[in-house]
TIVEX-502134 format. One record per atom (N, C-alpha, C): residue in three letters; z, y, x. Coordinates in steps of 0.02 Angstrom, whole numbers, plus 50000, padded with zeros to 5 digits. Each point is the difference from the previous one (the first is absolute). Example, Ala and Ser with C-alpha at 12.3 -4.5 7.8 and 13.67 -1.06 7.14 Angstrom:
REM TIVEX-502134
ALA503904971650660;ALA500005005949955;ALA500005006050045;SER499645005349982;SER500035005950042;SER500375005549961;
END
This chain:
REM TIVEX-502134
MET566215565055078;MET500094996950063;MET499895006950086;SER500535000850014;SER500085004150065;SER499674998050082;THR499755003350019;THR499644998250058;THR500355006750075;GLY499654998250047;GLY500195004850067;GLY499515004449987;LEU499525000149983;LEU499585006349991;LEU500095004650004;ARG499965008650050;ARG500055004449963;ARG499705001749934;GLY500395004349933;GLY499745000249957;GLY499444995349960;ALA500454994849996;ALA499434994749968;ALA500045001349909;GLU500645001150009;GLU500205001149907;GLU499945005949974;SER499905005650062;SER499925006749961;SER499284999649989;GLY499514994850037;GLY499375001050010;GLY499714995349953;LEU500384994549986;LEU499694996349944;LEU500195003949929;ARG500765003049984;ARG499825005849940;ARG499385006349998;ALA499655000950067;ALA499555004549990;ALA499484997449953;ILE499744994350058;ILE499334996049950;ILE500224999749949;GLU500524996549987;GLU500095000249908;GLU499825004649955;GLU500305006750026;GLU499985005949965;GLU498985001549990;LEU499904996850083;LEU499305002749988;LEU499454997049955;SER500244991550002;SER499884995949945;SER500045003249920;LEU500265002249978;LEU500025002849949;LEU499775007949983;ALA499975001450045;ALA499875008550009;ALA499275002849966;GLY499624992449945;GLY499395003650015;GLY499555000850039;LEU500095000650058;LEU499305000650053;LEU499474994650011;SER499455002550016;SER499335000250010;SER500034991650038;ALA499774996550011;ALA499964994150036;ALA500075003850074;GLN499555003250025;GLN499915002450049;GLN500665006050017;ASP500265002549978;ASP500475004450008;ASP500554992649994;LEU500234997049985;LEU500504994449977;LEU500044998650090;LEU499304997450027;LEU499724995750045;LEU500395005350076;VAL499665006549997;VAL500365002850053;VAL500635002150003;GLU500345000249941;GLU500715003350006;GLU500304994350009;ALA499994994049974;ALA500314992750028;ALA499944998550058;GLY499235000950017;GLY499864999850074;GLY500515002150065;ARG500045006449970;ARG500425004550042;ARG500964997650002;ARG500124998149922;ARG500634999550015;ARG500254992250042;ILE499544994650003;ILE499844993650017;ILE500035001350061;ASP499635004450030;ASP499975001550074;ASP500765002550037;ARG500235003449966;ARG500795001650003;ARG500444995150007;VAL499964993549971;VAL500314995650017;VAL499874995550041;VAL499484998849993;VAL499524995050036;VAL499535002350051;PRO500095001350047;PRO499675006850036;PRO499494993150020;SER499155004450009;SER499294996650015;SER499845006150059;ASP499374997650049;ASP499735002550026;ASP499285000049970;GLY499874997049950;GLY499355000249955;GLY500154997249935;TYR499675001549932;TYR500104996249944;TYR499675003049937;PHE499794995849955;PHE499465000449948;PHE500434998549939;LEU499815000549955;LEU500345000649926;LEU499405000849944;ALA499784994449961;ALA499325002749969;ALA500204995349925;ALA499715003549969;ALA500024996549915;ALA499514996149997;THR500164993249950;THR499504995649992;THR499964997149925;ASP499115000049972;ASP499844996749928;ASP500454993950031;PRO500394997949938;PRO500614992849992;PRO499424996149995;GLN499385000749955;GLN499504994149999;GLN499844999350041;THR499715001850062;THR499524998550042;THR500504999350071;SER500555004750025;SER500265001750032;SER499775005350075;LEU499405002349955;LEU499545005050056;LEU500295007549994;THR500005003150052;THR500415006249990;THR499505004249974;ILE500285004749936;ILE499715004049983;ILE500085006349998;GLY499905004050047;GLY500105007850063;GLY500645002250003;ALA500594999249944;ALA500575004350015;ALA500354995850057;GLY500145005250059;GLY500514996350041;GLY500105007250079;VAL500384996350031;VAL500225003050051;VAL499684997550075;VAL499565003050040;VAL499934994450076;VAL500475006150075;ARG500424998250002;ARG500345006950073;ARG499984996950043;ASP499674998350075;ASP499825000050048;ASP499754993950035;LEU499584998049947;LEU499554993749998;LEU499495003850009;PRO499404994850040;PRO499375002350014;PRO499474997449978;ALA499595005849958;ALA499634996849954;ALA499534997150010;GLU499774998250077;GLU499464994150012;GLU500274992849980;MET500475000450009;MET500164992149973;MET500434998849935;CYS499515004549965;CYS500234999149902;CYS499274994249979;GLN499595000750017;GLN499494995449987;GLN500204993150048;PRO500184997750049;PRO500064994450031;PRO500594998149964;THR500625004049983;THR500564999749953;THR499864993949944;TRP499555004149971;TRP499804996249926;TRP499384993550017;ASP499825000950038;ASP499444994050035;ASP500504994149987;TYR500465000150052;TYR500484996150007;TYR500384997349945;GLU500225004749958;GLU500264997549958;GLU499664996749943;PHE499434999849983;PHE499674996849963;PHE499604995050029;LEU499604998850067;LEU499534997250026;LEU500354993850036;VAL500655003250043;VAL499984995450045;VAL500724996149983;PRO500284995650005;PRO500394993649983;PRO500775002750067;ASP500385003449966;ASP500445001850052;ASP500705001749978;PHE500645003950031;PHE500654998949967;PHE500005006649971;LEU500544998749958;LEU500275008049965;LEU499495004449942;LYS499444994149974;LYS499605005649938;LYS500515003349959;PHE499845004549975;PHE500255002349945;PHE500174995349934;THR499554998849994;THR500094994449930;THR500414994150024;ASP499824997250063;ASP500564995250005;ASP500665001049996;ILE500185006750029;ILE500495001750010;ILE500295001649907;ALA499945001049960;ALA499805001549942;ALA500294993549952;ASP499414995550015;ASP500244993749965;ASP500574996050026;SER500445002850050;SER500414995750040;SER500725002049968;GLY499935005749956;GLY500725003049974;GLY500305002350037;ARG499785003450070;ARG500465003750028;ARG499455006650009;ALA500225006649997;ALA499885006550008;ALA499844999650069;VAL500214999050052;VAL500045001450071;VAL499864995350050;ALA499514999350047;ALA499874995450031;ALA499965001850096;ASP500264996150027;ASP500065003450069;ASP499434994750043;LEU499525004950033;LEU499614994950033;LEU500054997150050;HIS500805002150047;HIS500244995150036;HIS500294994249985;GLU500255000149924;GLU500234993849979;GLU499654994549981;ALA499485004349972;ALA499414995349951;ALA499574995750065;THR500165002650058;THR499414998550061;THR500644993450053;GLY500655000849992;GLY500344995750035;GLY500085003750063;GLY500035007549987;GLY500125003450071;GLY499365003350032;ARG499354997149975;ARG499675000850051;ARG499335002249956;PRO499945005749976;PRO499635005249955;PRO499465000650044;GLU499554997150054;GLU499575000450042;GLU499684994449946;ARG500204994949971;ARG499704993449971;ARG499675004349941;SER500125007049953;SER499545001849961;SER499525003250024;ALA499304999249992;ALA499425000650010;ALA499805006649992;ARG500315003949954;ARG499955007649962;ARG500575004250070;TRP500494996550006;TRP500675005650054;TRP499404997850062;ARG499774995250038;ARG500075001050047;ARG499345003850019;GLU499485004449952;GLU499635006250005;GLU500275005149989;TYR500375000249938;TYR500415006249984;TYR500554998950042;SER500444998850021;SER500355001850060;SER499745002650077;VAL499564997750010;VAL499545001650062;VAL499715007749982;ALA499685000949947;ALA499865007049982;ALA500515004349968;THR500654998550008;THR500535004849976;THR500665000250033;GLY500044997150037;GLY500584998750052;GLY500664996349970;PHE499864999249927;PHE500484998549947;PHE500374993150033;ARG500514997949981;ARG500554995450041;ARG500224994649924;ALA500275003649947;ALA500154996149952;ALA499875004549949;GLU500074994449947;GLU499815003149927;GLU500044996749944;VAL500445002349936;VAL500074997449925;VAL499525001849989;ARG499734997949939;ARG499714999549949;ARG500345000649939;ASN499885002549950;ASN500385001649924;ASN499514998149934;ALA500104994349945;ALA499715002449968;ALA500655000749945;PHE499465005549937;PHE500425003749962;PHE499924996649937;THR500334994849970;THR499864996149936;THR500434999349946;LEU499944998349942;LEU500264999849937;LEU499904994649993;GLY500454994849986;GLY499754993450002;GLY499344997150028;ARG499514996049975;ARG499234999750059;ARG499675006149983;ALA500065005449988;ALA499585007050007;ALA500165002550056;MET499555004350049;MET500125002250056;MET499725006949989;TRP500335006549991;TRP499825004749983;TRP499995005250057;GLY500014996550066;GLY499945004250055;GLY500224995950057;ILE499955003050075;ILE499984995750043;ILE500235004750031;GLY500254996850084;GLY500235004650069;GLY499744996550057;GLN500235003350055;GLN499934996850068;GLN500535005450062;LEU500394998950024;LEU500315005350053;LEU500064996550048;ASP499785001750048;ASP499914999050077;ASP500495003550042;ARG500134996250071;ARG500345003750044;ARG499644997750077;LEU500345004450056;LEU500115001450060;LEU500284997450024;GLY499864999650068;GLY500754998350046;GLY500054993450050;ASP500485001350026;ASP500114989950021;ASP500484997349971;SER500375003749926;SER500444998049974;SER499965002349917;PRO499394998449980;PRO500085004549934;PRO499984995849928;ARG500244993150005;ARG500264994349944;ARG500345004749941;PHE499764996849944;PHE500095003649937;PHE500904996549998;THR500335001949998;THR500744999349987;THR500074995349937;ASP500264994349989;ASP500384995849927;ASP500205006349963;ASP500425003549998;ASP500095007449977;ASP499405002349971;GLU499775000150033;GLU499135006849985;GLU499764996449939;LYS499824993550017;LYS499574995149965;LYS500344999649906;ALA500824998750027;ALA500204998549921;ALA499855006849970;TRP500155005250034;TRP500125005649964;TRP499015002549967;LEU499544999350032;LEU499504998649969;LEU499664993949973;GLU500544995449988;GLU499964996149930;GLU500235003249954;ARG500375005150023;ARG500725001449923;ARG499185007549970;VAL499715003150051;VAL499505005950004;VAL499414997749944;ALA499644994050028;ALA499314998749955;ALA499995001249935;PRO500244992349953;PRO500205001249933;PRO500115006449963;VAL500455005350036;VAL500125007349978;VAL499225004350016;VAL499754999450042;VAL499405004750020;VAL499394995749927;ALA499924992750026;ALA499674996349934;ALA500135003349939;ARG500534999849956;ARG500015004149956;ARG499825007549979;GLY500015004250061;GLY500065006949994;GLY498995000349996;LEU499584995150025;LEU499424999750007;LEU499564997949942;ARG500424993049974;ARG499794999249937;ARG500025006449931;ARG500775003450009;ARG499965004849950;ARG499585004050028;ALA499645001450054;ALA499725006750003;ALA499264998449984;MET499714993650019;MET499484997749982;MET499744999049935;LEU500354997749949;LEU500064999549952;LEU500095005649945;ALA500405004250030;ALA499915007949967;ALA499405003650022;GLN499604998850042;GLN499315003350011;GLN499675001449938;PRO499885005549973;PRO499595001049941;PRO499354998049995;ALA499714998349954;ALA499154997949998;ALA499675005249966;VAL499415001250049;VAL499665003949989;VAL499284997549976;ALA499485007449986;ALA499484994749977;ALA499645001650065;PRO499394994750014;PRO499704995150066;PRO499495005850018;ALA499735001050042;ALA499525005650020;ALA499314997249980;ASP499635005550000;ASP499414998449960;ASP499554998550065;ARG500084996150024;ARG499544995350043;ARG499944993550003;GLY499564994750025;GLY499924992949989;GLY500294998150067;PRO499934991549998;PRO500434998250065;PRO499615002050069;GLY500314998850047;GLY499515001250059;GLY500144994350057;LEU499524999450043;LEU499864992450045;LEU500145003450067;VAL500254997050041;VAL500165003150067;VAL499854992250043;LEU499625000250026;LEU499704993450079;LEU500425000650049;LEU500574994850030;LEU500094999950064;LEU499724993050039;ASP499995002850065;ASP499844995050053;ASP500574996450011;GLU499934995550034;GLU500724993650023;GLU500415002250024;SER500085006650052;SER500555003450012;SER500515003249958;GLY499815002449928;GLY500125003649950;GLY499585007949997;GLU499555001150059;GLU499615004850004;GLU499705002449921;VAL499885006749988;VAL499595001849938;VAL499174999650026;VAL499714995349972;VAL499195000050026;VAL499845005749953;SER500035000449940;SER499655005749958;SER500544999249913;ALA499875004849972;ALA500425002149924;ALA499505002849963;THR500264999649934;THR499515005349964;THR500595007149976;ARG499645002549972;ARG500215007349994;ARG500724996949957;GLU499864996249946;GLU500785000149932;GLU500544996150066;ALA499734994650031;ALA500544998650055;ALA500395005050046;ALA499595003450034;ALA500245005050031;ALA500315005349953;ALA500015001549934;ALA500335004149964;ALA500674996149976;TRP499834993549984;TRP500654997249983;TRP500454998450084;LEU499854998950038;LEU500385000950043;LEU500385006850022;ASP499635003550005;ASP500155008350017;ASP500735000549949;GLU500044999049954;GLU500545001249933;GLU500344995750011;VAL500174994550041;VAL500514995750011;VAL500655003750037;ASP500565000449980;ASP500545003150022;ASP500434997450063;GLY499664996550049;GLY500434997050043;GLY500135000550052;LEU500284994850042;LEU500475002550057;LEU499675002950071;LEU499324998649997;LEU499735002150067;LEU499244998349995;ALA499475003950003;ALA499524995149999;ALA499544999350072;ARG499574994149990;ARG499695000850088;ARG499375000650008;PRO499515003850025;PRO499605003649993;PRO499544995350029;SER499295000149968;SER499434993750031;SER499435003850009;GLY499474997250035;GLY499345001050002;GLY499585004349962;SER500184997449936;SER499555001649961;SER500195006349943;GLY500605002250029;GLY500305005449978;GLY500354999749947;VAL500344993249974;VAL500404999749931;VAL500554996150030;ALA500495005549993;ALA500904998650031;ALA500294993349953;ILE500104996750032;ILE500454993149972;ILE500695001449991;PRO500435000349941;PRO500554997750005;PRO500614998250014;LEU500364998849989;LEU500424993450047;LEU499954993349971;GLU500305001149907;GLU500084996349967;GLU499244996850000;ALA499615002450026;ALA499044996749972;ALA500014994950073;HIS500375002750055;HIS500074995350053;HIS499994989949987;ALA500425001249949;ALA500354992849992;ALA499574995749979;THR499525003749950;THR499744997149924;THR499324995450032;PRO499695002550082;PRO499264994550001;PRO500494994050048;PRO500575001250042;PRO500124993050021;PRO500394995949943;ALA500365001449965;ALA500244996749947;ALA499144996149955;SER499585005849977;SER499454995049987;SER499694992250031;ALA500025004550054;ALA499794993550044;ALA500284994850024;ARG500655000749990;ARG500534995550008;ARG499764994449916;TRP500095003349952;TRP499944996649942;TRP499174997749998;SER499275002750023;SER499574998149990;SER499764993050053;CYS500454998850055;CYS500024995550021;CYS500504992949949;ARG500425001449984;ARG500204992649966;ARG499614995549960;ALA500094994550015;ALA499764994749993;ALA499765000849916;ARG500465000249965;ARG499765002149910;ARG499955006249993;PRO499745001049940;PRO499855005749977;PRO500525003849975;VAL500225008450013;VAL500395004849967;VAL499925001249947;PRO500415001249957;PRO500045002949932;PRO499555009049994;SER500265002050065;SER499695005649993;SER499925004650070;PRO499685005150002;PRO500185003450079;PRO500485002950009;ALA500034999750080;ALA500805005150022;ALA499795006549970;ARG500615003849972;ARG500005005449965;ARG500735003349998;ALA499865007449993;ALA500945002650011;ALA499895006949961;CYS500615000649972;CYS499835007949958;CYS500365006350034;ALA499555001450013;ALA500185008750049;ALA500055006449965;PRO500485003449996;PRO499935005449984;PRO499695007750018;GLY499705003449946;GLY499465005250044;GLY500375007849989;ARG499865000750031;ARG500255007950011;ARG500005003749932;ALA499805001649961;ALA500014998849921;ALA500044997749951;SER500194994950025;SER499954992749943;SER500394994450018;GLY500154995449957;GLY500484995649990;GLY499484993350039;CYS500334993949994;CYS499434994950021;CYS499184998349971;
END
């Protein structure tokens, strides 16, 4: 399949080579993001690996030119507010790429998340990716653009569809190849959060576990405990599940790699 995109075929081949190179999930996403941006440029993007069982982020990923203060609101909308273009819905649709303009009938302001996000960032268009193999989602991505005519073209979205399973295979290979190591000699930790997701208190064990997480970024808190990005998504996910009318089989959980260990 040929497109009119500059560097489309060479970019795809480069990402295929990366997916086979035995890179860590972190290095794969950093390098794949650079290649994607050369073919489908954006004014800001993020790519992240996810736990295929829960769809929650696990720490590996890259964020470029997106405001850190929108991280928590993004996950709040993802799990707590009915809205367009949720990553799990994209994965369930059988497609790997979804365009916010298309999903909203050309009215992106219909999205509650986008109304807040676009005002805070100035972005005017967005596509989201689900890096899936079968029904398992191994990663997610989001590309945003500024400008008066920033829409992503059909050729760009078709190319991103081709890229998605390649990145998914690379992420699966990277995460399954992560060596198992002996667990740290400490017990479980407890972190208490308020309704806004801010840390109220944390045990010493919890602070030690959080410090070990090799995450994308960490958000400081008044308690002095830094919360890594992958932990931002878990509280709203827990809240969503706890509000269901029927009981759930287990609490929200995600596997996150540590700096000196596996999951």
